[in-house]
N, C-alpha and C positions, 0 to 999 in steps of 0.2 A: 189224818183226816184231811178233805181238802174242803174249800170255798169255792164254787163259783159265783160270779157277780155276770150277766149279761145285761146287756143295755139293748133293747131292741124297738121294732117299731111297735104302737100299742094294735095296732090291726092286727099285727102275726101272734097276737100274746093267747087266745083260745085255740091256737094250731101248736103254738109250742106246749103250752099246758098237755095237750091231747098226747104229744110224740112221748113229754116227758112221764106222764102215767101209763103209757104203753110200754116203756121201759122198768116199771116200778116204783118209781119217784115221784111220791104225792105230796112230800114235806117242803116245802117252799116259803119265800117269801115275796111277795109282789107290792112294789113301791112305784107309783106317777112322778118320772123325774123331767126337767127339761137341762137342753144341755149343746151344746154346739161341737160337730166335727168339720168334716169337710164337704159336707153339702151348703149350697151357694145360698146367702141372704134371699128372700123375696119380700116384696111388698104386701101390705095390707092398708084395711081401711078401716076405722073405728071412728063413727058418728062425723062420717064424712073427709076425716083427715087423713092423708098418709103417714104408715110406720113402715119401719123394717124390721122385719121379723127375722134376729139372728139366733134365738132361743128355739129348739124344737122340741114338743113335744116325746118322751119316750117313756119306757118302761123297763124296770129294773127287776130282774129276776134275780135271786139268790137263794142257793141252794147249798148245805153242807152235805156231804157224803164220805165217803172208802175211796183210798185210793183208786182204786180197782175199776170203781162207775166214771171214772173222769172222762176218760176217752170216749165213752160211749154216750155219756151224757152231752159232750160238745158236739160230736157229730149231729144228734138228734136236735140240739137247737138250732145248730146250721143246716139243717134240712127242713126245718119249719119256718126258721125266719128268715130264711136268705131271699131278696128280690132280685139281687144282680145289682140295683142300684145304689147312689150314694146316699148313707144314712140309715144303713143297715145295720150298723152299730159295732157293739164289739165285746169280746167274751175275755175274764182275765178269772185266774186261777190263784189263789192264795193257801198257804198251806196254815192250818188249824191246828193248833198246839194243845189244849183243853177246852173241852166243853164241861159245863155242870148245868143240872136241873133246878130248877130255881125251886119248884116245889121241894125237893129233900134238900136240897143243898148240896147235895154229891155231886162229886165227877160223873158225866156220861158218857159211855162210850161207847149207848146202844143205837149209832148211826145204822147200823146195818138191817137191825131190828124194825126200824121206820120203815127203811125203802122196800122192804120184803112184809110188810103188814099189808099192803093195801090201804083200800076206803075201808 
């Protein structure tokens, strides 16, 4: 199993989720995050005072899936989330050694069943 973390632009979330569902991935976690990469800082105004914006709002998608689904998932995320501009985000892939079902307390290797179940 692998875990994919994708940091993307918030406005690309809906399109990315549609792409994931189209390839059969319906189980994932979405978090609102802020971060800084190569994007330049910008100026903001709040209550008449200027401030520097260095942290940008992003969305983090976390997906655990079988090894054979990784390449297709990465291609789908890139196709859906890419604008070609700085700040499009990053994708990280990690090995997952074990997973457990909290309800049963037992090891859970049914990741493929979740992917194939759909909605």
